[in-house]
MOPAC internal coordinates of N, CA, C and O (Angstrom, degrees):
PM7 1SCF
backbone

  N    0.0000 0     0.00 0     0.00 0    0    0    0
  C    1.4737 1     0.00 0     0.00 0    1    0    0
  C    1.5391 1   110.20 1     0.00 0    2    1    0
  O    1.2310 1   123.03 1   -52.06 1    3    2    1
  N    1.3029 1   111.80 1   127.94 1    3    2    1
  C    1.4860 1   115.25 1  -175.07 1    5    3    2
  C    1.5308 1   108.91 1  -105.62 1    6    5    3
  O    1.2310 1   120.28 1    -3.26 1    7    6    5
  N    1.3276 1   117.07 1   176.74 1    7    6    5
  C    1.4343 1   122.88 1  -171.66 1    9    7    6
  C    1.5516 1   107.78 1   -72.48 1   10    9    7
  O    1.2310 1   119.86 1   153.61 1   11   10    9
  N    1.3607 1   117.87 1   -26.39 1   11   10    9
  C    1.4868 1   115.28 1   175.22 1   13   11   10
  C    1.4632 1   117.72 1   -58.77 1   14   13   11
  O    1.2310 1   121.07 1   147.24 1   15   14   13
  N    1.2680 1   115.57 1   -32.76 1   15   14   13
  C    1.4670 1   122.26 1   179.15 1   17   15   14
  C    1.5343 1   107.19 1   -64.33 1   18   17   15
  O    1.2310 1   119.52 1   134.42 1   19   18   17
  N    1.3466 1   118.52 1   -45.58 1   19   18   17
  C    1.4469 1   119.36 1   176.57 1   21   19   18
  C    1.4848 1   115.35 1   -62.22 1   22   21   19
  O    1.2310 1   121.71 1   139.76 1   23   22   21
  N    1.3676 1   114.34 1   -40.24 1   23   22   21
  C    1.4804 1   117.26 1   175.81 1   25   23   22
  C    1.4666 1   113.95 1   -64.25 1   26   25   23
  O    1.2310 1   119.05 1   143.62 1   27   26   25
  N    1.3777 1   119.42 1   -36.38 1   27   26   25
  C    1.4438 1   122.50 1   174.46 1   29   27   26
  C    1.5417 1   111.74 1   -57.70 1   30   29   27
  O    1.2310 1   121.14 1   132.43 1   31   30   29
  N    1.3434 1   115.43 1   -47.57 1   31   30   29
  C    1.3798 1   118.72 1  -178.05 1   33   31   30
  C    1.5087 1   112.57 1   -68.68 1   34   33   31
  O    1.2310 1   119.03 1   148.04 1   35   34   33
  N    1.2553 1   119.46 1   -31.96 1   35   34   33
  C    1.4628 1   123.49 1   179.92 1   37   35   34
  C    1.5765 1   105.55 1   -73.64 1   38   37   35
  O    1.2310 1   119.49 1   143.39 1   39   38   37
  N    1.3015 1   118.57 1   -36.61 1   39   38   37
  C    1.4890 1   118.58 1  -179.78 1   41   39   38
  C    1.5265 1   110.31 1   -67.96 1   42   41   39
  O    1.2310 1   120.89 1   140.47 1   43   42   41
  N    1.3202 1   115.90 1   -39.53 1   43   42   41
  C    1.4429 1   119.63 1   177.84 1   45   43   42
  C    1.5483 1   110.96 1   -65.24 1   46   45   43
  O    1.2310 1   120.57 1   147.09 1   47   46   45
  N    1.2979 1   116.52 1   -32.91 1   47   46   45
  C    1.4422 1   120.16 1  -179.11 1   49   47   46
  C    1.5210 1   110.39 1   -73.52 1   50   49   47
  O    1.2310 1   119.45 1   141.31 1   51   50   49
  N    1.3554 1   118.66 1   -38.69 1   51   50   49
  C    1.4892 1   121.67 1   176.04 1   53   51   50
  C    1.5004 1   112.02 1   -67.65 1   54   53   51
  O    1.2310 1   120.42 1   138.13 1   55   54   53
  N    1.3036 1   116.80 1   -41.87 1   55   54   53
  C    1.5208 1   119.55 1   177.30 1   57   55   54
  C    1.5114 1   110.25 1   -61.84 1   58   57   55
  O    1.2310 1   120.08 1   134.22 1   59   58   57
  N    1.2587 1   117.45 1   -45.78 1   59   58   57
  C    1.4791 1   122.64 1  -178.30 1   61   59   58
  C    1.4680 1   109.88 1   -63.59 1   62   61   59
  O    1.2310 1   119.21 1   137.12 1   63   62   61
  N    1.3667 1   119.12 1   -42.88 1   63   62   61
  C    1.5030 1   121.84 1   179.55 1   65   63   62
  C    1.5145 1   109.33 1   -65.71 1   66   65   63
  O    1.2310 1   117.81 1   139.87 1   67   66   65
  N    1.2907 1   121.77 1   -40.13 1   67   66   65
  C    1.4421 1   121.70 1  -179.61 1   69   67   66
  C    1.5042 1   108.86 1   -67.82 1   70   69   67
  O    1.2310 1   119.75 1   134.74 1   71   70   69
  N    1.3073 1   118.08 1   -45.26 1   71   70   69
  C    1.5346 1   119.35 1   179.44 1   73   71   70
  C    1.5227 1   110.27 1   -62.37 1   74   73   71
  O    1.2310 1   120.75 1   142.94 1   75   74   73
  N    1.3330 1   116.18 1   -37.06 1   75   74   73
  C    1.4205 1   121.69 1  -178.07 1   77   75   74
  C    1.5611 1   109.66 1   -64.16 1   78   77   75
  O    1.2310 1   121.15 1   135.10 1   79   78   77
  N    1.2427 1   115.41 1   -44.90 1   79   78   77
  C    1.5182 1   118.84 1  -179.21 1   81   79   78
  C    1.5000 1   110.14 1   -68.45 1   82   81   79
  O    1.2310 1   118.43 1   136.44 1   83   82   81
  N    1.3420 1   120.60 1   -43.56 1   83   82   81
  C    1.4651 1   124.43 1   173.50 1   85   83   82
  C    1.4843 1   113.34 1   -52.92 1   86   85   83
  O    1.2310 1   121.48 1   130.42 1   87   86   85
  N    1.3374 1   114.78 1   -49.58 1   87   86   85
  C    1.4451 1   119.36 1  -179.87 1   89   87   86
  C    1.5407 1   114.91 1   -65.76 1   90   89   87
  O    1.2310 1   120.86 1   140.20 1   91   90   89
  N    1.3087 1   115.95 1   -39.80 1   91   90   89
  C    1.3932 1   120.25 1   177.86 1   93   91   90
  C    1.5209 1   111.61 1   -63.89 1   94   93   91
  O    1.2310 1   119.73 1   134.12 1   95   94   93
  N    1.2934 1   118.12 1   -45.88 1   95   94   93
  C    1.4202 1   123.36 1   178.73 1   97   95   94
  C    1.4839 1   114.42 1   -64.13 1   98   97   95
  O    1.2310 1   119.38 1   153.97 1   99   98   97
  N    1.3583 1   118.80 1   -26.03 1   99   98   97
  C    1.4061 1   119.56 1   178.40 1  101   99   98
  C    1.5255 1   110.23 1   -93.09 1  102  101   99
  O    1.2310 1   119.20 1  -174.01 1  103  102  101
  N    1.3223 1   119.12 1     5.99 1  103  102  101
  C    1.5223 1   122.14 1   172.00 1  105  103  102
  C    1.5747 1   111.78 1    89.30 1  106  105  103
  O    1.2310 1   121.74 1  -162.87 1  107  106  105
  N    1.2949 1   114.28 1    17.13 1  107  106  105
  C    1.5444 1   116.27 1  -179.33 1  109  107  106
  C    1.4870 1   108.70 1  -111.29 1  110  109  107
  O    1.2310 1   120.74 1  -108.06 1  111  110  109
  N    1.3532 1   116.20 1    71.94 1  111  110  109
  C    1.4605 1   121.63 1  -179.62 1  113  111  110
  C    1.4164 1   114.71 1   -63.19 1  114  113  111
  O    1.2310 1   120.60 1   143.93 1  115  114  113
  N    1.4314 1   116.47 1   -36.07 1  115  114  113
  C    1.4574 1   119.67 1  -179.31 1  117  115  114
  C    1.4548 1   112.78 1   -64.52 1  118  117  115
  O    1.2310 1   120.95 1   135.33 1  119  118  117
  N    1.3498 1   115.80 1   -44.67 1  119  118  117
  C    1.4410 1   121.00 1   180.00 1  121  119  118
  C    1.5375 1   109.06 1   -64.37 1  122  121  119
  O    1.2310 1   119.10 1   142.24 1  123  122  121
  N    1.2555 1   119.31 1   -37.76 1  123  122  121
  C    1.4092 1   123.86 1   179.59 1  125  123  122
  C    1.4950 1   110.68 1   -62.01 1  126  125  123
  O    1.2310 1   120.41 1   137.23 1  127  126  125
  N    1.2729 1   116.82 1   -42.77 1  127  126  125
  C    1.4719 1   120.84 1   177.99 1  129  127  126
  C    1.4556 1   112.00 1   -66.01 1  130  129  127
  O    1.2310 1   118.27 1   142.29 1  131  130  129
  N    1.3694 1   120.91 1   -37.71 1  131  130  129
  C    1.3940 1   125.00 1  -177.91 1  133  131  130
  C    1.5490 1   108.71 1   -74.02 1  134  133  131
  O    1.2310 1   119.67 1   149.82 1  135  134  133
  N    1.3416 1   118.23 1   -30.18 1  135  134  133
  C    1.4068 1   122.29 1   176.59 1  137  135  134
  C    1.6393 1   108.42 1   -68.08 1  138  137  135
  O    1.2310 1   122.37 1   135.38 1  139  138  137
  N    1.2351 1   113.07 1   -44.62 1  139  138  137
  C    1.5105 1   117.57 1   178.23 1  141  139  138
  C    1.4948 1   111.56 1   -60.13 1  142  141  139
  O    1.2310 1   120.85 1   137.19 1  143  142  141
  N    1.3855 1   115.98 1   -42.81 1  143  142  141
  C    1.4338 1   119.70 1  -176.52 1  145  143  142
  C    1.5506 1   108.40 1   -70.20 1  146  145  143
  O    1.2310 1   120.09 1   142.84 1  147  146  145
  N    1.3739 1   117.44 1   -37.16 1  147  146  145
  C    1.4113 1   116.82 1   179.34 1  149  147  146
  C    1.5279 1   113.15 1   -68.04 1  150  149  147
  O    1.2310 1   119.61 1   145.81 1  151  150  149
  N    1.3726 1   118.35 1   -34.19 1  151  150  149
  C    1.4605 1   120.68 1   172.30 1  153  151  150
  C    1.4257 1   113.03 1   -65.36 1  154  153  151
  O    1.2310 1   118.17 1   137.22 1  155  154  153
  N    1.3040 1   121.09 1   -42.78 1  155  154  153
  C    1.4229 1   125.60 1   175.31 1  157  155  154
  C    1.6023 1   113.19 1   -57.19 1  158  157  155
  O    1.2310 1   122.51 1   133.24 1  159  158  157
  N    1.2679 1   112.81 1   -46.76 1  159  158  157
  C    1.5214 1   118.24 1   176.55 1  161  159  158
  C    1.4767 1   112.28 1   -61.35 1  162  161  159
  O    1.2310 1   119.56 1   138.20 1  163  162  161
  N    1.3144 1   118.45 1   -41.80 1  163  162  161
  C    1.4682 1   119.63 1   179.45 1  165  163  162
  C    1.4831 1   113.19 1   -61.86 1  166  165  163
  O    1.2310 1   122.09 1   133.60 1  167  166  165
  N    1.4290 1   113.61 1   -46.40 1  167  166  165
  C    1.4454 1   117.14 1  -179.77 1  169  167  166
  C    1.5538 1   111.26 1   -66.73 1  170  169  167
  O    1.2310 1   119.41 1   142.24 1  171  170  169
  N    1.4111 1   118.73 1   -37.76 1  171  170  169
  C    1.4149 1   116.83 1   178.26 1  173  171  170
  C    1.6162 1   112.49 1   -66.23 1  174  173  171
  O    1.2310 1   121.99 1   147.92 1  175  174  173
  N    1.2546 1   113.79 1   -32.08 1  175  174  173
  C    1.5286 1   114.73 1   176.04 1  177  175  174
  C    1.4583 1   110.71 1   -65.96 1  178  177  175
  O    1.2310 1   120.53 1   139.38 1  179  178  177
  N    1.3716 1   116.60 1   -40.62 1  179  178  177
  C    1.4664 1   118.78 1   176.94 1  181  179  178
  C    1.5301 1   112.17 1   -60.58 1  182  181  179
  O    1.2310 1   122.52 1   134.60 1  183  182  181
  N    1.3353 1   112.77 1   -45.40 1  183  182  181
  C    1.5135 1   115.63 1   177.23 1  185  183  182
  C    1.4450 1   114.70 1   -62.04 1  186  185  183
  O    1.2310 1   119.52 1   140.05 1  187  186  185
  N    1.3843 1   118.52 1   -39.95 1  187  186  185
  C    1.4380 1   120.10 1   176.85 1  189  187  186
  C    1.4591 1   113.79 1   -53.39 1  190  189  187
  O    1.2310 1   121.49 1   137.08 1  191  190  189
  N    1.3517 1   114.75 1   -42.92 1  191  190  189
  C    1.4998 1   118.48 1   179.52 1  193  191  190
  C    1.5659 1   109.97 1   -63.26 1  194  193  191
  O    1.2310 1   118.50 1   142.57 1  195  194  193
  N    1.2701 1   120.46 1   -37.43 1  195  194  193
  C    1.3987 1   124.61 1   177.20 1  197  195  194
  C    1.5521 1   110.60 1   -67.03 1  198  197  195
  O    1.2310 1   118.04 1   136.32 1  199  198  197
  N    1.2833 1   121.34 1   -43.68 1  199  198  197
  C    1.4055 1   123.92 1   175.82 1  201  199  198
  C    1.4768 1   113.50 1   -62.13 1  202  201  199
  O    1.2310 1   117.67 1   145.55 1  203  202  201
  N    1.4018 1   122.03 1   -34.45 1  203  202  201
  C    1.3957 1   125.42 1   175.77 1  205  203  202
  C    1.5618 1   106.83 1   -62.72 1  206  205  203
  O    1.2310 1   120.99 1   136.07 1  207  206  205
  N    1.3638 1   115.71 1   -43.93 1  207  206  205
  C    1.4553 1   118.36 1  -178.26 1  209  207  206
  C    1.6218 1   108.77 1   -65.48 1  210  209  207
  O    1.2310 1   121.98 1   143.68 1  211  210  209
  N    1.2666 1   113.81 1   -36.32 1  211  210  209
  C    1.5225 1   116.59 1   179.35 1  213  211  210
  C    1.4754 1   110.77 1   -63.50 1  214  213  211
  O    1.2310 1   120.35 1   138.15 1  215  214  213
  N    1.4452 1   116.95 1   -41.85 1  215  214  213
  C    1.4893 1   118.63 1  -177.85 1  217  215  214
  C    1.5277 1   108.22 1   -71.30 1  218  217  215
  O    1.2310 1   117.65 1   143.83 1  219  218  217
  N    1.2687 1   122.08 1   -36.17 1  219  218  217
  C    1.4416 1   122.39 1   176.06 1  221  219  218
  C    1.5030 1   111.54 1   -63.92 1  222  221  219
  O    1.2310 1   120.76 1   140.29 1  223  222  221
  N    1.2923 1   116.15 1   -39.71 1  223  222  221
  C    1.5036 1   116.94 1   178.69 1  225  223  222
  C    1.5934 1   109.44 1   -68.01 1  226  225  223
  O    1.2310 1   118.11 1   141.75 1  227  226  225
  N    1.2618 1   121.21 1   -38.25 1  227  226  225
  C    1.4579 1   124.47 1   178.92 1  229  227  226
  C    1.4872 1   107.87 1   -65.01 1  230  229  227
  O    1.2310 1   120.45 1   135.36 1  231  230  229
  N    1.3824 1   116.75 1   -44.64 1  231  230  229
  C    1.4412 1   121.47 1  -179.97 1  233  231  230
  C    1.5075 1   111.74 1   -59.03 1  234  233  231
  O    1.2310 1   120.35 1   137.83 1  235  234  233
  N    1.3543 1   116.94 1   -42.17 1  235  234  233
  C    1.4893 1   121.79 1   176.05 1  237  235  234
  C    1.4577 1   110.31 1   -64.84 1  238  237  235
  O    1.2310 1   119.66 1   131.97 1  239  238  237
  N    1.2833 1   118.25 1   -48.03 1  239  238  237
  C    1.4558 1   124.10 1  -177.31 1  241  239  238
  C    1.5160 1   111.93 1   -53.04 1  242  241  239
  O    1.2310 1   119.84 1   133.95 1  243  242  241
  N    1.2244 1   117.92 1   -46.05 1  243  242  241
  C    1.4534 1   124.50 1  -176.49 1  245  243  242
  C    1.5046 1   112.49 1   -94.42 1  246  245  243
  O    1.2310 1   120.07 1   179.30 1  247  246  245
  N    1.2831 1   117.47 1    -0.70 1  247  246  245
  C    1.4961 1   125.08 1   177.72 1  249  247  246
  C    1.5106 1   110.58 1    53.80 1  250  249  247
  O    1.2310 1   121.47 1  -126.29 1  251  250  249
  N    1.2422 1   114.79 1    53.71 1  251  250  249
  C    1.5347 1   121.39 1  -176.78 1  253  251  250
  C    1.5490 1   107.88 1   -94.48 1  254  253  251
  O    1.2310 1   120.10 1   180.00 1  255  254  253

């Protein structure tokens, strides 16, 4: 895992936080919640890909 991956997750977090605040201040709490959930799902999907790579590396390391 390189530092670009961490920066991508941080950028998504910042964008979601800004959108969340804008939507809450405009009275759209439901859309703000959906935006937050969408950001969380995107980040989790990115992390699942990295966990898969980790398991493949461990499998190759121990020759399983």
